[in-house]
C-alpha positions in Angstrom: 103.1 62.7 90.3 103.7 59.0 90.2 106.4 58.2 87.8 104.5 55.6 85.7 101.7 58.1 85.1 104.2 60.8 84.2 105.7 58.5 81.6 102.3 57.5 80.2 101.4 61.2 79.9 104.7 62.0 78.2 104.2 59.2 75.7 100.7 60.5 74.9 99.1 57.3 76.2 97.0 59.3 78.7 95.1 62.5 78.3 96.7 65.6 79.8 94.8 68.2 81.9 95.8 71.2 79.7 97.2 71.8 76.3 98.6 75.2 75.3 98.4 74.9 71.5 100.1 76.8 68.7 102.6 78.5 71.1 105.9 80.1 70.3 108.0 78.7 73.1 110.9 80.5 74.7 113.5 77.7 75.1 116.0 78.9 77.7 118.1 75.7 77.2 118.7 76.0 73.4 118.3 79.9 73.2 115.6 79.4 70.6 112.1 80.6 70.1 110.2 77.7 68.3 106.7 76.4 67.7 105.5 73.8 70.2 102.3 72.7 72.0 102.8 72.4 75.8 101.0 69.6 77.5 100.4 69.9 81.3 99.1 67.5 83.9 99.2 67.3 87.7 100.9 70.7 87.9 103.8 69.6 85.7 104.8 69.9 82.0 104.5 66.4 80.6 105.3 67.0 76.9 106.2 69.3 74.1 105.3 69.0 70.5 102.3 67.9 68.5 99.7 65.1 68.9 98.9 65.5 72.6 95.3 65.4 73.8 94.0 67.2 76.8 90.7 67.8 78.7 91.2 71.6 78.2 92.9 73.1 75.1 93.9 76.8 74.9 94.9 78.0 71.4 97.6 80.6 71.9 97.5 81.5 68.2 101.2 82.1 67.9 101.6 83.9 71.3 104.8 83.4 73.2 105.1 81.2 76.3 107.9 81.5 78.7 108.8 79.9 82.1 107.4 81.8 85.1 109.6 84.6 86.2 111.8 84.2 89.3 113.0 87.1 91.6 116.4 86.1 92.8 116.4 88.5 95.8 113.6 90.6 97.3 112.5 92.0 100.6 108.7 91.7 100.5 108.4 94.0 103.5 109.7 96.9 101.3 106.4 96.7 99.3 104.8 97.8 102.6 102.3 95.0 102.3 102.1 91.4 103.4 103.1 88.4 101.2 99.4 87.7 100.3 99.0 91.3 99.1 102.4 91.3 97.4 101.3 88.3 95.4 98.3 90.3 94.0 100.8 92.8 92.6 103.5 90.5 91.1 101.8 87.3 90.0 99.8 89.2 87.2 103.3 90.4 86.0 104.3 86.8 85.5 106.3 86.3 88.7 105.7 82.8 90.0 108.6 82.3 92.4 110.3 84.8 94.7 113.4 84.2 96.9 112.9 86.5 99.9 115.0 87.6 102.8 112.6 88.6 105.6 115.3 90.3 107.6 113.3 93.5 107.8 110.6 91.9 110.0 113.2 89.7 111.6 115.1 92.7 112.9 111.9 93.8 114.6 110.2 90.6 115.7 112.9 87.9 115.4 111.8 84.3 114.5 108.2 85.2 115.0 108.4 87.7 112.2 109.9 85.1 109.8 107.3 82.5 110.8 104.5 85.1 110.1 105.9 85.7 106.6 105.9 81.9 105.9 102.4 81.5 107.3 101.0 84.5 105.4 102.4 83.1 102.1 100.6 79.8 102.6 97.9 79.3 99.9 99.0 82.3 97.8 99.3 81.6 94.0 103.1 81.7 93.8 106.1 80.1 95.5 107.7 82.2 98.2 111.0 80.8 99.3 112.8 82.2 102.4 116.5 82.6 102.9 117.1 82.6 106.7 118.1 86.1 107.7 121.9 86.0 108.5 122.3 89.5 110.0 119.9 90.2 112.8 121.1 92.6 113.9 123.1 93.7 110.9 126.0 94.9 113.0 126.9 95.8 116.6 126.5 99.5 115.8 122.7 99.5 116.0 119.9 98.5 118.3 117.4 96.1 116.7 114.4 94.4 118.1 115.9 90.9 118.0 119.1 88.9 117.7 119.3 85.6 115.9 122.1 83.2 116.5 123.3 80.3 114.3 121.3 78.0 116.5 118.2 80.2 116.1 118.5 80.1 112.3 119.1 76.4 112.3 115.6 75.9 113.6 114.2 77.3 110.4 116.0 74.8 108.1 113.4 72.0 108.4 110.5 74.3 107.6 108.9 74.0 104.2 109.9 77.0 102.0 113.2 77.7 103.8 115.9 77.6 101.2 119.3 78.8 102.4 121.1 81.6 104.2 120.2 85.1 103.2 122.6 87.9 102.2 125.6 88.0 104.6 125.9 91.7 105.1 128.5 91.7 107.9 131.3 91.3 105.4 133.9 92.6 107.8 132.8 89.9 110.2 133.2 87.3 107.4 136.6 88.6 106.3 138.1 88.8 109.8 136.6 85.5 110.9 134.0 86.6 113.5 133.0 83.4 115.3 129.2 84.2 115.3 129.2 84.9 111.6 131.2 81.8 110.8 128.8 79.7 112.8 125.9 80.8 110.6 127.9 80.0 107.5 128.7 76.6 108.9 125.1 75.9 109.9 124.1 76.4 106.3 127.1 74.8 104.6 124.8 72.4 102.8 122.6 75.2 101.4 123.0 78.2 99.1 124.5 81.2 101.0 123.9 84.6 99.4 126.2 87.6 99.7 126.2 91.4 100.2 129.6 93.0 99.9 129.4 96.5 98.4 132.7 97.8 97.3 134.7 94.8 98.7 137.8 94.2 96.5 141.2 92.5 96.5 142.2 90.1 99.2 139.3 90.8 101.5 137.0 89.9 98.6 139.0 86.7 98.1 138.4 85.9 101.7 134.7 86.6 101.5 134.3 84.4 98.4 136.4 81.6 99.9 133.7 80.9 102.5 131.3 79.7 99.8 129.1 82.8 99.7 128.0 82.6 96.1 126.3 85.8 95.0 126.2 89.6 95.3 123.5 92.1 94.4 125.3 95.3 95.5 127.4 95.9 92.5 127.2 99.5 91.2 130.1 99.5 88.7 131.2 97.1 85.9 134.6 96.8 87.5 133.1 95.7 90.8 130.8 93.2 89.2 133.6 91.8 87.0 135.9 91.2 89.9 133.2 89.3 91.8 132.3 87.3 88.6 135.9 86.3 88.2 135.9 84.8 91.7 132.9 82.6 90.8 130.1 84.7 92.3 126.8 85.0 90.6 125.9 88.6 90.0 122.3 89.6 90.8 121.6 92.6 88.6 119.3 94.9 90.7 116.7 97.4 89.7 115.0 98.6 92.9 113.1 101.7 93.8 116.2 103.4 95.2 119.0 101.4 93.7 118.9 101.4 89.9 121.9 99.4 88.7 120.7 97.6 85.6 121.7 100.1 82.9 125.1 100.5 84.4 125.8 96.7 84.5 124.4 95.8 81.1 127.8 95.9 79.4 128.9 93.1 81.7 126.2 90.8 80.3 127.6 89.0 77.3 127.2 85.6 75.7 130.1 84.4 77.8 128.9 85.8 81.2 125.1 85.9 81.1 124.7 82.4 82.6 126.2 83.8 85.8 123.8 86.7 86.0 120.3 86.9 87.4 117.7 89.7 87.9 116.5 90.8 91.3 114.3 93.7 92.6 115.6 93.8 96.2 113.4 96.7 97.4 110.4 98.0 95.4 107.8 100.4 96.6 104.1 100.0 95.7 104.0 102.7 93.0 106.9 101.1 91.1 105.4 97.6 91.5 102.1 98.8 90.2 103.3 101.2 87.5 106.5 99.4 86.3 106.2 95.9 87.5 108.6 93.4 89.0 111.0 91.0 87.3 109.0 91.6 84.1 110.1 95.2 84.2 113.7 94.2 84.4 113.4 91.8 81.5 111.8 94.6 79.4 114.4 97.1 80.4 117.2 94.6 79.7 115.8 94.0 76.2 115.4 97.7 75.6 119.1 98.1 76.6 120.2 95.6 74.0 119.9 92.1 75.5 118.6 89.4 73.3 115.0 88.6 74.6 115.8 85.0 75.4 118.9 86.1 77.3 116.9 88.6 79.3 114.2 86.0 80.0 116.8 83.4 81.0 118.2 85.8 83.6 114.8 85.9 85.2 114.1 82.2 85.0 116.6 79.5 84.4 119.6 81.3 85.9 118.1 82.0 89.3 116.5 78.5 89.4 119.9 76.9 88.8 121.7 79.2 91.3 119.2 78.2 94.0 119.2 74.5 92.9 115.5 74.7 92.0 115.7 72.1 89.3 111.9 71.7 89.2 111.3 75.1 87.5 112.9 77.9 85.5 112.4 76.3 82.1 109.7 74.7 79.9 110.6 71.0 79.7 109.0 67.7 80.6 108.9 67.0 84.3 109.2 70.7 85.4 106.6 72.7 87.1 104.0 74.2 84.8 104.7 77.8 85.9 104.2 79.7 82.6 103.7 83.2 81.3 101.9 84.0 78.0 102.5 87.2 76.1 102.3 88.7 72.6 105.3 91.0 72.2 108.7 89.4 72.5 110.5 92.8 72.5 108.4 94.0 75.4 106.9 91.0 77.3 103.8 91.8 79.3 102.0 88.9 80.9 98.5 88.2 79.4 98.0 84.8 81.1 99.9 83.4 84.0 99.8 79.7 85.1 101.1 78.3 88.4 101.4 74.6 88.6 99.2 74.4 85.5 96.4 76.5 86.9 95.4 79.8 85.4 96.0 82.3 88.2 96.1 85.7 86.4 94.8 87.1 83.2 95.2 90.6 81.6 96.9 92.1 84.7 94.7 90.7 87.4 94.4 87.6 89.5 91.5 85.4 88.5 88.9 85.3 91.3 89.7 81.7 92.2 93.4 82.6 92.8 92.8 85.7 94.9 94.0 85.1 98.5 92.0 86.0 101.6 93.3 89.1 103.5 96.1 88.7 106.0 95.5 88.2 109.7 98.6 89.3 111.5 99.0 88.0 115.1 99.8 90.2 118.1 103.4 89.1 118.0 104.1 91.3 115.0 102.0 94.3 116.1 102.5 97.0 118.7 106.2 97.2 118.1 106.9 100.9 118.6 108.0 101.9 122.1 109.1 105.5 122.1 108.5 108.2 124.8 109.0 111.4 122.8 108.7 113.5 125.9 112.1 112.2 126.9 113.7 112.7 123.5 116.0 115.7 123.0 116.9 116.5 119.4 119.4 119.3 120.3 123.0 119.0 119.0 125.4 121.1 121.1 127.7 123.3 119.1 131.1 121.9 120.2 132.8 122.6 116.9 132.4 124.2 113.5 133.1 121.3 111.1 130.8 118.3 110.9 130.6 115.0 109.1 127.6 115.0 106.7 125.9 112.1 104.9 125.7 112.8 101.2 122.6 111.1 99.7 123.0 110.0 96.1 119.7 109.7 94.1 118.9 106.2 92.9 121.8 104.7 94.9 122.2 103.1 98.3 125.8 104.2 98.8 126.4 107.7 100.2 129.2 110.2 100.3 131.1 111.0 103.5 131.3 114.7 103.4 132.7 117.4 105.8 130.8 120.7 105.9 130.7 123.9 107.9 128.0 123.6 110.5 125.1 126.0 111.0 124.7 127.4 114.5 121.9 128.9 116.5 121.9 129.7 120.2 124.8 127.3 121.0 123.4 124.5 118.9 124.1 122.9 115.5 121.0 123.3 113.3 119.8 122.5 109.8 120.4 125.0 107.0 117.9 124.3 104.2 119.4 127.0 102.0 122.5 124.8 101.7 120.4 121.6 101.6 121.9 120.7 105.0 119.2 118.9 107.1 119.2 117.4 110.5 118.8 113.6 110.8 118.1 111.6 113.9 117.5 107.9 114.5 115.4 107.2 117.6 115.5 103.6 119.1 112.0 102.3 119.0 112.1 98.6 120.0 113.0 98.7 123.7 112.4 102.3 124.7 116.0 102.9 125.6 115.9 106.5 124.6 118.9 106.2 122.3 119.1 108.9 119.7 121.7 109.0 117.0 122.2 112.6 115.6 123.7 113.8 112.4 123.2 115.8 109.3 122.4 115.0 105.6 122.5 116.7 102.3 120.9 115.6 99.0 117.3 115.2 100.4 116.3 118.7 99.4 113.7 119.7 102.0 113.3 123.4 102.3 111.0 123.2 105.3 109.2 120.5 107.4 110.2 117.0 108.1 109.8 113.3 107.1 109.8 110.4 109.6 109.4 106.7 109.4 109.9 103.3 111.1 111.2 101.8 107.8 114.9 102.2 108.4 117.0 99.4 107.0 117.8 97.1 108.7 117.2 97.9 112.3 114.0 99.8 111.6 114.3 102.4 114.3 112.4 105.7 114.0 114.4 107.8 111.5 113.6 111.5 111.1 115.0 114.1 108.6 113.9 117.8 108.8 114.6 121.4 108.5 113.6 122.2 112.1 113.1 120.3 115.4 109.4 121.3 115.7 108.5 119.6 112.4 110.7 116.6 113.2 109.0 116.0 116.5 105.5 116.4 114.9 106.3 113.8 112.2 107.9 111.4 114.8 104.9 111.7 117.1 102.5 110.9 114.3 104.4 107.8 113.4 104.7 106.6 117.0 101.0 107.2 117.7 100.1 105.2 114.6 102.1 102.2 115.9 104.6 102.6 113.1 104.6 104.0 109.6 105.6 107.1 107.7 104.7 110.7 108.1 105.4 114.2 106.7 104.9 117.3 108.8 105.3 121.1 108.5 105.5 122.7 111.9 102.8 121.1 114.0 100.7 120.1 111.0 100.9 116.5 109.8 100.6 116.6 106.0 100.5 112.9 105.3 100.5 109.7 107.4 100.7 106.0 106.4 100.1 103.7 109.3 102.2 100.4 109.1 100.9 98.5 112.0 102.6 95.2 111.1 106.1 95.5 112.7 106.1 99.2 111.7 106.9 97.9 108.2 103.7 96.7 106.5 100.1 97.7 106.1 97.1 95.4 106.6 95.4 97.2 103.7 95.5 96.6 99.9 98.6 97.6 97.9 96.4 100.0 95.9 95.4 101.8 99.1 99.0 101.9 100.4 100.0 103.3 97.0 97.4 106.0 97.3 98.8 107.0 100.7 102.3 106.9 99.3 101.3 109.3 96.5 100.1 111.7 99.2 103.5 111.4 100.9 105.4 112.0 97.7 103.2 115.0 97.1 103.9 116.3 100.6 107.6 115.7 100.2 107.6 117.7 97.0 105.6 120.4 98.7 108.3 120.6 101.3 111.0 120.9 98.6 112.4 117.4 97.9 112.9 116.4 94.3 114.0 112.8 95.0 112.2 110.0 93.1 111.2 108.5 96.5 112.6 110.4 99.5 111.1 108.0 102.0 112.9 105.0 100.5 116.1 107.1 100.3 115.7 108.1 103.9 115.2 104.5 105.0 118.6 103.5 103.6 120.5 106.4 105.1 120.4 104.4 108.3 121.9 101.2 106.8 125.4 100.9 108.2 126.5 98.0 105.9 126.5 100.1 102.8 129.3 102.7 102.3 130.2 105.4 103.1 128.6 107.2 106.0 125.3 106.2 107.8 123.5 106.9 111.0 122.0 104.5 113.5 120.5 105.1 117.0 124.1 104.7 118.3 125.6 107.4 116.2 127.4 108.0 112.9 129.0 105.0 111.2 132.0 105.2 108.9 131.2 102.1 107.0 134.6 101.8 105.3 136.3 101.8 108.7 133.3 99.9 110.2 133.3 102.0 113.3 131.3 104.7 115.0 132.7 108.2 114.5 132.0 111.6 116.1 129.7 114.0 114.3 131.9 117.1 115.1 135.5 117.1 113.9 138.2 118.7 116.0 139.2 122.1 114.7 
């Protein structure tokens, strides 16, 4: 807006476009809730107080109005739908800005994947900002579909919507001065650089923070979060589908620390988005756990805006974007009306028809990404010893235990033993058809029979399979491969549930409601097979992520994350 016109509107000399009258305003600057009329013109807030005139007046009759909610860190691909469909789910919740790291699709399709995400978000009724994916691949101990150098990432910097450098997951590479990692940090030295350093402490953490990496969303204990906070890092308090850390970290959030804390969802599946919500759910949960409502709202508005240097949003003040959320209950905020740049985009839990985006049209570059010849895949594990390393899954956490268990044997092979909750796990390379198969065992998933398979396997997104027997595992893997990517559950030769994810093997081209329906079938099938996990498919996908302790499996084998090296499955007797 031209400055002279803004001043005239702010003085009340010109008529505004919209006036939200008789509001109770959430003031994240002064930590107050106070009466105010909010005048809006040209997509911006132009004035607060009485005596403004507007072409359209909405009487809020004492309802609360807050800044639009901001998700400090999210992987949209984990919703299993495209950005356009993701917007349909989160905008009615009051989320008007998301900061996303598209490293899931980048690990499959490289720069083409990131460009698809940016293009798909064009014209949707929220702001999607992208942090350039810093770890493609995440480490040298996996096979991904692409590799992005510092020079590759630098080509994204001029693009509209590209904000900074996404979570730097290769923290050993940072700490020990890996040239390729340092080149990426240097390329974005003038931008915000986000972190990812689970369990890092002491002098290595000092080294990590010294690079200017400014945040972390992987804290699972108060002690870990406090140490990072003391070094100047912003703590992103996460409540994801399979990483629920908010209640644990609430005691960290005090009047002295809360301005250095933000809310993020990281990875949320369709059912949780539709049933619980997005950042609005974290705000409600924070209030229920004892946070003052204004504090909780600030953690989902002003704090992330300031962290990412987004000084045009995050608060209700003259000159800021008119991204606004209207609700009735301060103790449990649920969006009734949502405005983006002063336009009503959602009401009573749904996008208004004028704001609904057209369906996505994914190009060929992000389709047809599964290249596996299962006829050449051998799942057998020779019995070369009696003690094996086992991944110990922990419900609602991304970290795992590194266990040693007695192996089960049959006909000279190591096999699953469902009676002890000991299941076989394999990761099959699916990008280049190399035939690589990482083989291991996992406990904590709970299957009594059958198998689960999927091409959602953070962050390399190879084909991961967990099962009680090889026949079921091959059936589930075959169903996924033939669908061009997705998730499946099988029992013997029978496929019990299948969700095709044709966009990079990560996302559907269908509505989020339809994807959720298929996911419900999966969860039912997984329970039928014996698993009691909240979401065994999400849990399975993170068992292949070798940048989160302690033991993980990639297509190249078992990874001891604490040692940051590949280790043998079978221990020497």
